[in-house]
N, C-alpha and C positions, 0 to 999 in steps of 0.2 A: 770167806771171812776176811775180805780185804779192808773193811772199814776199821779205822782206828780213831778213837775219839780224841786222841792227842792232837790231831790236826785241827780240831774244831773247839777245843776246850775254851770256855769263857766267851763264846760268841753270843750273838743276840738271842739265839735259840736257847742257850744255857741260861741266860738271864731270865727269860720267861719261865722256863722249866723249874729252875731252882728257887726263884722267888715264890712260885706257887707251892713247891714242896715245903719251903720254910713256913708258909702260912698254914699248911695242913698239919705240920708237926706241932705248931703252936696251938692249933685247935684241939689236937689230941691231948696235949698237955694241960688243957683246961680242966681235965679230970685227974684225980690222984692215982687212979688205977693204971697199971702198966699197959703198954701197947706194943704191938709187933709191927716191924717194917719188913716187907718182902720185896726185894729188888730183882726183877727177872733178867735184866741185862746190865750188870753192875759195872763192867769195865774194869780199869785198874785202880780206881779210887782217887788218884791224885795225879796232876799233870804239871810238869815243869814248863813254864812259858818261854824259857830260853832254850828249850830243846830244839833239835833239828825239825821235828814235826810241827810244833807250834810256831816256830820262827819262820817256817816256809810259807805258812798261810797268813799269820798275824791276825787271825779273825778276832782274837780277844780285844784288839785295839778298837774295833767298832762295836764291842759288846761290853764286858765288865769294866774295861778301862774307862769308858765314857762315864760310867756312874761313879767310879772311884776318883777320877781325876778330871772333873769338868773344868773348862776354861772359865775365866772371870765372868764373861757375859752369860755363860750358861748358869753359873752359880747365882748370879744376881736374879735370874729369871725363874729359878727352880729351887724349891725347898723339898728335900727328901722326906717323905712320910715315914713314920716310925718303923713300919715293917721293913722297908728298904734299908733304912739306916742300921737297924739291928742285924739284918742279913749281911750287909756289907762289912759291918764290924766283925761279924763271925768269920768272914772270909779272910780279913786281914789278921785275925788272931790265929790262923793256921800256922803251925811251925814252918818256917821258911819265908814267911812274909813279914818278918820283924822290921825289915828296912824297905818296905814297899812290896808291890805285887810281883812275886816271883813264881808262885805256884798257884794253880787253880784246883780246888778240891772238887772231885766229882760227887755225884749224888750219895754214894755210900759214906764218904768221909763227912760231908756236910750233915747228913742225917745222924751219924754216930756222935758227932760233936754236939749235936743238939739234944740227943736222947738223954734220959735220966738213967740212973744206975739200975733201975728195975725194968727198963724197956729192953727190947731185943731186936736184932736184925738178922735176916736170912738173905745172903747175897749169892746170886746165881750168875755164872759166867762160863762160856764155852771155850774161849780162846785161852790156850795153855799159858802163854806169857802173862796175860792179864790176870788169870787166876793166881799165878805165882806172886805177882805184885800185890794183889789183894791180901793174900795170906801173910805176906811180909808186913803189910801195913797194919793188920789187925791181930797179929799173933799174940799180943798181950791183952787183948780186949775180950773178956769172957762173954760179953753181951752179943758179940758178932760172930756169925757162923758162915763160912764160905763154902759154896757147893760148886764143884766142877761138873755142871750139867746144864741141859737145856732148860731155860727158865720157864717156858710155857708148860713143859712136862712136869717140872718140879712143883708147880702149883697144886697138882693132884695130891702130892705127899705133904705139902706144907700147910694146906688149908683144911679146916680152920686152925689158926694158931692157938696155942694153949692160953694166951692172954684173952682171947675171944673178942678183941678189938684192935684196930690198927689199920694199916695202909699197905696196898700193893702198888708198887710203881712199875709200870711197863714202859720202857724206853728203848725200843729196839733200834738197830742201825738202819732198818728199812732198805737193806740190800735187795730185797725181793720186790721193792716198790709197791704197786697196788696189791700184790699177793700177800704182803705183810699184814694188811688190814684184815684179810680173811683169817690169818693165823691168830690175830688178836681176838677177833670175834669168837672163834672156836674156843680159845683159852678162857675168855671171859664167861662164855655160856656155862662151861663146866665149873668155873670158879664161883660164879654167883649161886649155883646150885649147892655147892659145898659151904659157902660162906656168904649168905645173902645180905648180911648187915655190914660187911667190910667196905672200906673206902678203896676205890680203884682209880688211880690217876694214870692216864695214858698220854704220852707225848706223841705228836705226829708232825711230820714235815708238810709244808705247803709249797708246792711248785705250781700246779694247776688246780684250781678249785674243784674241778670235776672229779679229780682223783680222791678227794676227801669226802665229798658229799654222801656217797653210799654208806660209809662207815658212820658218819654222824647220824644219818637216818636210822641205822641199826641201833645205835645207843638209845634212841627214843622208844624202842620197843623191846629192850633187853630185860626189863623187869626191875631196874633200879628205881628207887623212889624219887631221887633227885639227880639230875645230870646237868652239870655246869660246864660251859665251854668258855675258855679264855684263849684269845689269839693275838698275835702280834705280826704285822706285815710291814716289812721295810722296803719291799719292792712290789710291783703289781703281780697278782697271782695268775699270770698268763704265760709263763715260760717254763718248759720242762728242763731247762739247762742249768738252773741254779736254784738254790734254796731261797725262796722269796719271803717266806714267813714260817711260822710254826704255831702249834696250838697245844693246849692241854685240855683234855676232857676228863671231868671228875665224876665218877659214878658214886652215888650215895654221899654226895658232897655235904659237908657241914652246912646247916641251914643259912648261915650268914656269910658264907665264903665270898659271895659276890660283893657284899659291902666291904669286906676286908681287902679285896683285891682291886676295887675300882680306882682308888687314888693312886696306888702303886703302878698300875697298868698305864694310867694317864701319864705319869711322870716318866716311866720307862720309854713309852712311845716318843715323848718329847726329846729325851736325851739321846735316843738311838736313831732319830730321824736323820736321813742322809740328803741326797739331792731332792727327794720328794718327801712330803709329809708321811711319817709312819702312821699306820692305821692299827687301832686295837679294837677288839670285839670281846664283849663279856655278856653272856646271856644264858638263861636257863632253857635247856632243851627239854627237860622234864622237871616239873616242880610238884610238890605235894598237892597244892590246890589248883594245879593245871593253869595257873596264871603265869604264862610265859612272857617274858619281856626280852627285847633285843636292842642292843646298842652297838653302833659302829661309829668310830670316832677317828678323826684325823688330827695329828699333832703337827704344829708348824716346825719345819726343820730349823735346827740351831746352827750357829756359825761353826765352820769346820776348823777355823784357826785355833791353834793352841792344843789340839788333840794330840795325845802321845803317839809317837811313831816308833 
């Protein structure tokens, strides 16, 4: 368990993951009835960007910082769509960010701050230090329950939730590399049997495309009624030595989630482009009417001058 998200908090992969999570929570809030969030790999919940870990990599500077602090040329060329604007406002509203971006909230804190009083969250984490920080973060929040246990195994006990509607977020560290996909498939197979109508959002890294394809093919036959894929590539997907991109695949996705995400993904790709054009992909792998569409796009890189360092 050597992976610690503090080194990567707020990077380009987090931008994709958390903007999709924000859109899913908004979709769930379209109905008045409560929903449940189950996070299988919750982490510590919040990360100081001036910490030794975050400062060592500085990955947030090419991620969330580019959206929050674009230079003049970038601002003139790009208007943030409402989803991104509201998501960024929510991040800046986190305690500690009163005078600028100092902390980056992880999935648990972002979700909890977006949830209503009647919604609930079940957070699973194995790392003892991360669990301790999670409990300190949420000890006054009766809606949030922290579990020191394997998130995959916990799904058997936590599903279906009493609310009967909601979202499972699976965001593992992928220390097992390709083997992690098999663990996810096994967990999802059992989870879909227990809760076939739940929404399942799975984050995955992209180093080499060949590592991801078997899992994506599996999702097409897992039994979910709708499966939406969203990906962001900032480097070519041909090197196993670095994180070239990442994706989110959503099982039982809300019917119009592609429409909600299309413009935000386009803007994210534009703002996060580096030496090469960033590429984004948004397509239905499974759709109710079997009308599958696929889009792959390139965004022109923007000037690097004026980016925060």
